[in-house]
Structure formats: C-alpha cells, structure tokens
FISE-573383 format. One record per atom (N, C-alpha, C, CB): residue number from 1; residue in three letters; x, y, z. Coordinates in nm, 2 decimals, padded with zeros to 4 digits, m for minus. Glycine has a CB too. Example, Ala and Ser with C-alpha at 12.3 -4.5 7.8 and 13.67 -1.06 7.14 Angstrom:
# FISE-573383
     n   res       px       py       pz
     1   ALA    01.32   m00.57    00.78
     1   ALA    01.23   m00.45    00.78
     1   ALA    01.32   m00.33    00.78
     1   ALA    01.13   m00.45    00.90
     2   SER    01.28   m00.22    00.71
     2   SER    01.37   m00.11    00.71
     2   SER    01.29    00.00    00.79
     2   SER    01.41   m00.06    00.57
# end
This chain:
# FISE-573383
     n   res       px       py       pz
     1   MET    06.39   m02.82   m05.39
     1   MET    06.31   m02.94   m05.38
     1   MET    06.33   m03.08   m05.38
     1   MET    06.23   m02.93   m05.44
     2   SER    06.33   m03.13   m05.33
     2   SER    06.36   m03.32   m05.37
     2   SER    06.20   m03.42   m05.35
     2   SER    06.51   m03.42   m05.21
     3   TYR    06.25   m03.50   m05.39
     3   TYR    06.11   m03.61   m05.40
     3   TYR    06.17   m03.68   m05.27
     3   TYR    06.09   m03.75   m05.59
     4   VAL    06.05   m03.70   m05.14
     4   VAL    06.07   m03.76   m05.02
     4   VAL    06.01   m03.90   m05.04
     4   VAL    06.02   m03.68   m04.90
     5   ILE    06.05   m03.99   m04.97
     5   ILE    05.99   m04.14   m04.93
     5   ILE    06.02   m04.14   m04.80
     5   ILE    06.06   m04.28   m05.01
     6   SER    05.95   m04.15   m04.71
     6   SER    05.96   m04.20   m04.54
     6   SER    05.92   m04.33   m04.51
     6   SER    05.88   m04.12   m04.42
     7   ILE    06.01   m04.39   m04.40
     7   ILE    05.96   m04.51   m04.37
     7   ILE    05.93   m04.51   m04.20
     7   ILE    06.08   m04.63   m04.41
     8   TYR    05.85   m04.54   m04.18
     8   TYR    05.76   m04.55   m04.02
     8   TYR    05.76   m04.68   m03.96
     8   TYR    05.60   m04.51   m04.02
     9   HIS    05.73   m04.68   m03.83
     9   HIS    05.70   m04.78   m03.75
     9   HIS    05.55   m04.81   m03.82
     9   HIS    05.71   m04.74   m03.59
    10   ALA    05.46   m04.92   m03.82
    10   ALA    05.39   m04.96   m03.86
    10   ALA    05.27   m04.92   m03.77
    10   ALA    05.44   m05.08   m03.88
    11   ASP    05.28   m04.87   m03.65
    11   ASP    05.19   m04.80   m03.55
    11   ASP    05.15   m04.68   m03.58
    11   ASP    05.22   m04.80   m03.43
    12   ILE    05.24   m04.58   m03.67
    12   ILE    05.18   m04.45   m03.70
    12   ILE    05.08   m04.44   m03.81
    12   ILE    05.29   m04.36   m03.73
    13   LYS    05.12   m04.55   m03.89
    13   LYS    05.00   m04.57   m04.01
    13   LYS    04.85   m04.60   m03.93
    13   LYS    05.04   m04.72   m04.12
    14   LYS    04.84   m04.67   m03.84
    14   LYS    04.71   m04.73   m03.77
    14   LYS    04.68   m04.60   m03.67
    14   LYS    04.75   m04.91   m03.67
    15   LYS    04.75   m04.52   m03.64
    15   LYS    04.72   m04.40   m03.56
    15   LYS    04.65   m04.29   m03.65
    15   LYS    04.85   m04.34   m03.51
    16   ILE    04.74   m04.26   m03.79
    16   ILE    04.65   m04.19   m03.86
    16   ILE    04.57   m04.25   m03.92
    16   ILE    04.70   m04.12   m03.94
    17   ASP    04.52   m04.36   m03.96
    17   ASP    04.41   m04.46   m03.99
    17   ASP    04.31   m04.40   m03.92
    17   ASP    04.43   m04.61   m03.95
    18   GLY    04.34   m04.38   m03.78
    18   GLY    04.24   m04.37   m03.67
    18   GLY    04.20   m04.25   m03.64
    18   GLY    04.29   m04.43   m03.56
    19   GLY    04.27   m04.15   m03.74
    19   GLY    04.22   m04.00   m03.74
    19   GLY    04.30   m03.89   m03.72
    19   GLY    04.13   m03.99   m03.65
    20   LEU    04.44   m03.93   m03.66
    20   LEU    04.54   m03.84   m03.61
    20   LEU    04.64   m03.77   m03.74
    20   LEU    04.63   m03.93   m03.49
    21   ALA    04.66   m03.63   m03.70
    21   ALA    04.78   m03.60   m03.80
    21   ALA    04.91   m03.64   m03.74
    21   ALA    04.78   m03.44   m03.83
    22   ILE    04.99   m03.68   m03.87
    22   ILE    05.11   m03.71   m03.83
    22   ILE    05.18   m03.65   m03.73
    22   ILE    05.15   m03.69   m03.91
    23   GLU    05.14   m03.52   m03.71
    23   GLU    05.27   m03.44   m03.60
    23   GLU    05.18   m03.41   m03.50
    23   GLU    05.36   m03.29   m03.64
    24   ASP    05.07   m03.48   m03.48
    24   ASP    05.00   m03.48   m03.34
    24   ASP    05.04   m03.58   m03.24
    24   ASP    04.87   m03.50   m03.35
    25   PHE    05.11   m03.70   m03.25
    25   PHE    05.15   m03.79   m03.17
    25   PHE    05.26   m03.81   m03.19
    25   PHE    05.09   m03.88   m03.17
    26   GLU    05.35   m03.86   m03.05
    26   GLU    05.49   m03.92   m03.04
    26   GLU    05.49   m04.03   m03.13
    26   GLU    05.52   m03.96   m02.89
    27   HIS    05.65   m04.06   m03.22
    27   HIS    05.62   m04.16   m03.29
    27   HIS    05.70   m04.27   m03.23
    27   HIS    05.64   m04.14   m03.42
    28   SER    05.63   m04.40   m03.26
    28   SER    05.72   m04.48   m03.23
    28   SER    05.82   m04.53   m03.27
    28   SER    05.69   m04.54   m03.22
    29   ARG    05.91   m04.59   m03.21
    29   ARG    06.08   m04.60   m03.28
    29   ARG    06.07   m04.76   m03.33
    29   ARG    06.24   m04.57   m03.15
    30   PHE    06.13   m04.77   m03.42
    30   PHE    06.18   m04.91   m03.49
    30   PHE    06.19   m04.99   m03.39
    30   PHE    06.31   m04.90   m03.58
    31   GLU    06.18   m05.15   m03.42
    31   GLU    06.23   m05.29   m03.41
    31   GLU    06.36   m05.25   m03.36
    31   GLU    06.24   m05.38   m03.54
    32   GLU    06.41   m05.27   m03.28
    32   GLU    06.58   m05.26   m03.31
    32   GLU    06.64   m05.33   m03.37
    32   GLU    06.67   m05.27   m03.22
    33   GLU    06.57   m05.44   m03.40
    33   GLU    06.60   m05.58   m03.49
    33   GLU    06.61   m05.55   m03.65
    33   GLU    06.47   m05.72   m03.46
    34   ASP    06.48   m05.48   m03.66
    34   ASP    06.44   m05.45   m03.79
    34   ASP    06.54   m05.33   m03.85
    34   ASP    06.27   m05.42   m03.79
    35   LEU    06.57   m05.23   m03.77
    35   LEU    06.66   m05.12   m03.82
    35   LEU    06.80   m05.18   m03.82
    35   LEU    06.66   m04.99   m03.72
    36   ALA    06.82   m05.26   m03.72
    36   ALA    06.96   m05.32   m03.73
    36   ALA    06.95   m05.40   m03.90
    36   ALA    06.99   m05.45   m03.58
    37   ARG    06.87   m05.47   m03.89
    37   ARG    06.87   m05.54   m04.04
    37   ARG    06.85   m05.40   m04.13
    37   ARG    06.72   m05.68   m04.06
    38   PHE    06.78   m05.35   m04.16
    38   PHE    06.78   m05.24   m04.28
    38   PHE    06.89   m05.18   m04.29
    38   PHE    06.68   m05.13   m04.27
    39   LEU    06.97   m05.10   m04.17
    39   LEU    07.10   m05.06   m04.22
    39   LEU    07.23   m05.19   m04.24
    39   LEU    07.15   m04.95   m04.10
    40   ILE    07.24   m05.31   m04.27
    40   ILE    07.30   m05.40   m04.29
    40   ILE    07.26   m05.41   m04.46
    40   ILE    07.26   m05.51   m04.19
    41   ARG    07.14   m05.43   m04.50
    41   ARG    07.09   m05.44   m04.61
    41   ARG    07.10   m05.31   m04.69
    41   ARG    06.97   m05.49   m04.60
    42   LEU    07.12   m05.18   m04.60
    42   LEU    07.14   m05.06   m04.71
    42   LEU    07.25   m05.04   m04.77
    42   LEU    07.12   m04.94   m04.66
    43   ILE    07.36   m05.07   m04.66
    43   ILE    07.51   m05.08   m04.73
    43   ILE    07.52   m05.17   m04.84
    43   ILE    07.62   m05.13   m04.63
    44   LYS    07.46   m05.30   m04.84
    44   LYS    07.48   m05.42   m04.95
    44   LYS    07.37   m05.35   m05.06
    44   LYS    07.42   m05.61   m04.90
    45   TYR    07.30   m05.23   m05.06
    45   TYR    07.27   m05.16   m05.18
    45   TYR    07.31   m05.05   m05.23
    45   TYR    07.18   m05.13   m05.19
    46   GLY    07.43   m05.06   m05.19
    46   GLY    07.55   m04.98   m05.25
    46   GLY    07.54   m04.84   m05.18
    46   GLY    07.55   m04.97   m05.42
    47   TYR    07.47   m04.80   m05.05
    47   TYR    07.44   m04.67   m04.99
    47   TYR    07.62   m04.65   m04.91
    47   TYR    07.29   m04.68   m04.86
    48   ARG    07.66   m04.57   m04.88
    48   ARG    07.79   m04.57   m04.80
    48   ARG    07.76   m04.45   m04.74
    48   ARG    07.93   m04.57   m04.87
    49   PRO    07.81   m04.48   m04.60
    49   PRO    07.79   m04.39   m04.49
    49   PRO    07.83   m04.21   m04.52
    49   PRO    07.88   m04.45   m04.37
    50   GLU    07.78   m04.16   m04.50
    50   GLU    07.81   m04.01   m04.48
    50   GLU    07.85   m03.93   m04.38
    50   GLU    07.73   m03.95   m04.49
    51   SER    07.75   m03.93   m04.30
    51   SER    07.79   m03.90   m04.14
    51   SER    07.72   m03.95   m04.08
    51   SER    07.81   m03.79   m04.08
    52   GLU    07.74   m03.95   m03.95
    52   GLU    07.67   m03.98   m03.83
    52   GLU    07.67   m03.91   m03.69
    52   GLU    07.72   m04.08   m03.81
    53   HIS    07.58   m03.87   m03.60
    53   HIS    07.55   m03.81   m03.50
    53   HIS    07.48   m03.89   m03.38
    53   HIS    07.48   m03.70   m03.54
    54   THR    07.45   m03.87   m03.27
    54   THR    07.39   m03.95   m03.18
    54   THR    07.23   m03.98   m03.23
    54   THR    07.40   m03.87   m03.04
    55   SER    07.19   m03.91   m03.25
    55   SER    07.03   m03.90   m03.35
    55   SER    07.00   m03.94   m03.45
    55   SER    06.99   m03.81   m03.38
    56   MET    07.10   m03.95   m03.56
    56   MET    07.09   m03.97   m03.71
    56   MET    07.22   m04.06   m03.77
    56   MET    07.07   m03.82   m03.78
    57   LYS    07.18   m04.11   m03.89
    57   LYS    07.25   m04.15   m03.94
    57   LYS    07.28   m04.13   m04.11
    57   LYS    07.23   m04.27   m03.90
    58   ALA    07.37   m04.07   m04.19
    58   ALA    07.32   m04.02   m04.28
    58   ALA    07.41   m04.13   m04.41
    58   ALA    07.35   m03.86   m04.27
    59   TYR    07.36   m04.17   m04.52
    59   TYR    07.39   m04.24   m04.62
    59   TYR    07.37   m04.19   m04.78
    59   TYR    07.32   m04.35   m04.58
    60   VAL    07.46   m04.22   m04.86
    60   VAL    07.42   m04.15   m05.03
    60   VAL    07.47   m04.28   m05.08
    60   VAL    07.51   m03.99   m05.10
    61   LYS    07.38   m04.25   m05.19
    61   LYS    07.41   m04.33   m05.33
    61   LYS    07.40   m04.29   m05.42
    61   LYS    07.36   m04.44   m05.35
    62   GLU    07.48   m04.28   m05.54
    62   GLU    07.46   m04.19   m05.67
    62   GLU    07.38   m04.32   m05.77
    62   GLU    07.64   m04.11   m05.74
    63   VAL    07.30   m04.23   m05.84
    63   VAL    07.23   m04.34   m05.96
    63   VAL    07.20   m04.22   m06.05
    63   VAL    07.06   m04.43   m05.91
    64   ASP    07.29   m04.25   m06.18
    64   ASP    07.31   m04.15   m06.32
    64   ASP    07.31   m04.01   m06.25
    64   ASP    07.16   m04.16   m06.45
    65   ALA    07.46   m04.01   m06.15
    65   ALA    07.51   m03.89   m06.09
    65   ALA    07.39   m03.80   m06.02
    65   ALA    07.59   m03.81   m06.20
    66   CYS    07.28   m03.84   m05.97
    66   CYS    07.21   m03.79   m05.88
    66   CYS    07.22   m03.86   m05.76
    66   CYS    07.10   m03.78   m05.93
    67   PRO    07.23   m03.77   m05.65
    67   PRO    07.25   m03.85   m05.53
    67   PRO    07.12   m03.92   m05.46
    67   PRO    07.30   m03.75   m05.44
    68   ILE    07.09   m04.00   m05.38
    68   ILE    06.99   m04.05   m05.31
    68   ILE    07.04   m04.05   m05.16
    68   ILE    06.95   m04.18   m05.37
    69   GLN    06.98   m03.96   m05.09
    69   GLN    07.05   m03.93   m04.95
    69   GLN    06.93   m04.01   m04.86
    69   GLN    07.07   m03.74   m04.91
    70   VAL    07.00   m04.08   m04.75
    70   VAL    06.93   m04.16   m04.66
    70   VAL    06.95   m04.15   m04.51
    70   VAL    06.95   m04.28   m04.70
    71   HIS    06.82   m04.06   m04.43
    71   HIS    06.85   m04.04   m04.31
    71   HIS    06.81   m04.11   m04.24
    71   HIS    06.84   m03.95   m04.27
    72   VAL    06.84   m04.15   m04.14
    72   VAL    06.80   m04.26   m04.05
    72   VAL    06.79   m04.22   m03.88
    72   VAL    06.92   m04.38   m04.08
    73   PHE    06.67   m04.21   m03.85
    73   PHE    06.63   m04.20   m03.70
    73   PHE    06.60   m04.30   m03.61
    73   PHE    06.52   m04.13   m03.70
    74   ASP    06.57   m04.28   m03.52
    74   ASP    06.48   m04.43   m03.46
    74   ASP    06.35   m04.44   m03.49
    74   ASP    06.46   m04.45   m03.31
    75   THR    06.32   m04.35   m03.50
    75   THR    06.15   m04.35   m03.55
    75   THR    06.11   m04.30   m03.69
    75   THR    06.05   m04.24   m03.45
    76   GLN    06.18   m04.26   m03.80
    76   GLN    06.16   m04.24   m03.91
    76   GLN    06.30   m04.29   m04.02
    76   GLN    06.11   m04.09   m03.90
    77   ILE    06.27   m04.30   m04.12
    77   ILE    06.41   m04.34   m04.21
    77   ILE    06.34   m04.26   m04.33
    77   ILE    06.45   m04.54   m04.25
    78   SER    06.40   m04.14   m04.39
    78   SER    06.41   m04.07   m04.48
    78   SER    06.52   m04.11   m04.62
    78   SER    06.43   m03.96   m04.41
    79   PHE    06.42   m04.12   m04.76
    79   PHE    06.49   m04.11   m04.82
    79   PHE    06.48   m03.97   m04.92
    79   PHE    06.48   m04.23   m04.85
    80   SER    06.57   m03.91   m04.99
    80   SER    06.53   m03.80   m05.04
    80   SER    06.63   m03.76   m05.19
    80   SER    06.55   m03.69   m04.92
    81   VAL    06.57   m03.73   m05.29
    81   VAL    06.68   m03.72   m05.43
    81   VAL    06.58   m03.58   m05.46
    81   VAL    06.70   m03.90   m05.59
    82   PRO    06.70   m03.49   m05.50
    82   PRO    06.70   m03.38   m05.56
    82   PRO    06.62   m03.37   m05.68
    82   PRO    06.81   m03.34   m05.57
    83   TYR    06.50   m03.28   m05.71
    83   TYR    06.49   m03.27   m05.83
    83   TYR    06.56   m03.17   m05.96
    83   TYR    06.39   m03.25   m05.82
    84   TRP    06.67   m03.31   m05.99
    84   TRP    06.76   m03.25   m06.12
    84   TRP    06.70   m03.31   m06.26
    84   TRP    06.93   m03.30   m06.11
    85   PRO    06.77   m03.25   m06.37
    85   PRO    06.75   m03.27   m06.52
    85   PRO    06.72   m03.43   m06.48
    85   PRO    06.90   m03.23   m06.64
    86   ASN    06.83   m03.48   m06.41
    86   ASN    06.85   m03.63   m06.41
    86   ASN    06.83   m03.72   m06.29
    86   ASN    06.98   m03.66   m06.44
    87   SER    06.75   m03.65   m06.27
    87   SER    06.67   m03.72   m06.09
    87   SER    06.58   m03.84   m06.17
    87   SER    06.52   m03.55   m05.97
    88   LYS    06.53   m03.86   m06.24
    88   LYS    06.43   m03.97   m06.29
    88   LYS    06.44   m04.10   m06.22
    88   LYS    06.44   m04.00   m06.45
    89   GLU    06.59   m04.14   m06.28
    89   GLU    06.64   m04.30   m06.27
    89   GLU    06.63   m04.31   m06.10
    89   GLU    06.82   m04.34   m06.34
    90   ALA    06.69   m04.19   m06.06
    90   ALA    06.73   m04.19   m05.88
    90   ALA    06.59   m04.18   m05.80
    90   ALA    06.84   m04.03   m05.82
    91   ILE    06.51   m04.16   m05.89
    91   ILE    06.39   m04.14   m05.78
    91   ILE    06.33   m04.31   m05.82
    91   ILE    06.25   m03.98   m05.83
    92   PHE    06.32   m04.34   m05.94
    92   PHE    06.30   m04.46   m05.93
    92   PHE    06.37   m04.56   m05.86
    92   PHE    06.29   m04.49   m06.03
    93   ALA    06.51   m04.55   m05.82
    93   ALA    06.58   m04.63   m05.75
    93   ALA    06.56   m04.62   m05.62
    93   ALA    06.69   m04.62   m05.78
    94   ALA    06.52   m04.51   m05.60
    94   ALA    06.48   m04.46   m05.43
    94   ALA    06.36   m04.53   m05.37
    94   ALA    06.43   m04.28   m05.42
    95   LEU    06.28   m04.54   m05.45
    95   LEU    06.13   m04.58   m05.44
    95   LEU    06.16   m04.73   m05.42
    95   LEU    06.02   m04.53   m05.58
    96   GLN    06.23   m04.80   m05.54
    96   GLN    06.28   m04.96   m05.54
    96   GLN    06.31   m04.98   m05.42
    96   GLN    06.39   m05.00   m05.63
    97   ASP    06.43   m04.94   m05.38
    97   ASP    06.50   m04.93   m05.24
    97   ASP    06.44   m04.95   m05.11
    97   ASP    06.54   m04.82   m05.24
    98   ALA    06.38   m04.82   m05.13
    98   ALA    06.30   m04.83   m04.95
    98   ALA    06.22   m04.90   m05.00
    98   ALA    06.23   m04.69   m04.86
    99   SER    06.11   m04.96   m05.06
    99   SER    06.03   m05.04   m05.08
    99   SER    06.07   m05.18   m05.05
    99   SER    05.99   m05.01   m05.21
   100   GLU    06.16   m05.21   m05.11
   100   GLU    06.25   m05.38   m05.05
   100   GLU    06.31   m05.37   m04.89
   100   GLU    06.41   m05.43   m05.16
   101   LEU    06.36   m05.26   m04.90
   101   LEU    06.44   m05.23   m04.76
   101   LEU    06.36   m05.24   m04.66
   101   LEU    06.49   m05.10   m04.73
   102   SER    06.21   m05.18   m04.67
   102   SER    06.13   m05.19   m04.56
   102   SER    06.04   m05.29   m04.56
   102   SER    06.07   m05.09   m04.55
   103   ASP    06.06   m05.40   m04.60
   103   ASP    05.95   m05.54   m04.60
   103   ASP    05.94   m05.61   m04.48
   103   ASP    05.98   m05.67   m04.70
   104   SER    05.98   m05.54   m04.36
   104   SER    05.93   m05.58   m04.22
   104   SER    05.80   m05.57   m04.19
   104   SER    05.99   m05.49   m04.12
   105   ASN    05.72   m05.66   m04.13
   105   ASN    05.61   m05.62   m04.08
   105   ASN    05.57   m05.51   m04.04
   105   ASN    05.59   m05.68   m04.01
   106   THR    05.67   m05.48   m03.92
   106   THR    05.66   m05.38   m03.86
   106   THR    05.70   m05.21   m03.89
   106   THR    05.71   m05.43   m03.78
   107   MET    05.74   m05.23   m04.03
   107   MET    05.78   m05.09   m04.14
   107   MET    05.65   m05.04   m04.20
   107   MET    05.88   m05.13   m04.29
   108   VAL    05.65   m04.94   m04.26
   108   VAL    05.55   m04.88   m04.34
   108   VAL    05.61   m04.79   m04.41
   108   VAL    05.44   m04.83   m04.28
   109   MET    05.56   m04.78   m04.56
   109   MET    05.64   m04.63   m04.66
   109   MET    05.53   m04.60   m04.71
   109   MET    05.76   m04.66   m04.81
   110   HIS    05.58   m04.41   m04.69
   110   HIS    05.50   m04.30   m04.73
   110   HIS    05.58   m04.23   m04.83
   110   HIS    05.46   m04.20   m04.63
   111   ASP    05.50   m04.23   m04.92
   111   ASP    05.56   m04.15   m05.04
   111   ASP    05.51   m04.02   m05.06
   111   ASP    05.54   m04.22   m05.16
   112   ALA    05.54   m03.91   m05.00
   112   ALA    05.51   m03.81   m04.96
   112   ALA    05.46   m03.72   m05.07
   112   ALA    05.61   m03.77   m04.89
   113   GLN    05.48   m03.74   m05.22
   113   GLN    05.45   m03.69   m05.34
   113   GLN    05.30   m03.70   m05.35
   113   GLN    05.52   m03.77   m05.45
   114   ASN    05.27   m03.81   m05.32
   114   ASN    05.13   m03.89   m05.37
   114   ASN    05.05   m03.90   m05.27
   114   ASN    05.14   m04.04   m05.41
   115   ASN    05.10   m03.88   m05.11
   115   ASN    05.03   m03.86   m05.01
   115   ASN    04.98   m04.03   m04.99
   115   ASN    04.93   m03.74   m05.05
   116   GLU    05.04   m04.14   m05.02
   116   GLU    05.04   m04.27   m05.06
   116   GLU    05.15   m04.37   m04.95
   116   GLU    05.09   m04.27   m05.23
   117   TRP    05.05   m04.44   m04.87
   117   TRP    05.12   m04.54   m04.79
   117   TRP    05.13   m04.68   m04.86
   117   TRP    05.04   m04.55   m04.65
   118   ILE    05.25   m04.73   m04.84
   118   ILE    05.27   m04.84   m04.92
   118   ILE    05.31   m04.95   m04.83
   118   ILE    05.38   m04.82   m05.05
   119   LEU    05.25   m05.06   m04.81
   119   LEU    05.24   m05.17   m04.69
   119   LEU    05.32   m05.29   m04.77
   119   LEU    05.06   m05.22   m04.64
# end
C-alpha cells in the first residue's frame, strides 16, 4: 500500500462537484504550458527521471531513505509514497511538493487518503 496524491486538470473537480464519479468520464488533458512548467520544476525539486514511455514519465526522489515516485500522464500526475516505517517525512514532502508544483489555476490536487481536494 502507498500514500497517493493525484493532480488533475481543474475541469475534473468541476465534473465531480457536478455529481459525476471520477471513472465515469474522459479526463481533460493538462494545458501543455502547465505540464511543461511542472516537469521543469519537478527536476528543480530534486526528482530524477526514472523511466519514460510514450504515455508516461516516471520520476523519483528519496526523503529519509524512502522513495517518492511521480508518474506523469497527459491527464493525471500521481505522487506515491510506500507505507514504510520511515515514510512520515516522505509523505509530508510529497504533499508539500505536489501542492507547490500544482499552483497553476488549471491544476487541482486530490489527497486520496482523505478524499480531499486541495485547490
């Protein structure tokens, strides 16, 4: 199990607020400029590229010897931290990084553990 934080296009939250379930509609793609800015800043925050495929890029950063993995798709960005005995600081860092990196008006953050949207 992992602690998961997701970032979506702001349109997703509007549709969910309108009564749709997240799996019941096609998700909006991020704005190209916002996604490019996110990726540049992700590197500056200490994340290093781990792998790249046509539809996804993966990055990783360690905090207190615990990995924070980031998977970047056109419609979703996911931060994932395994529940290890030393994961507390990594979870805090992932929440902080995700919040700061999703500061565009077209991005919203979702903390799956609390089912909480953070704008």
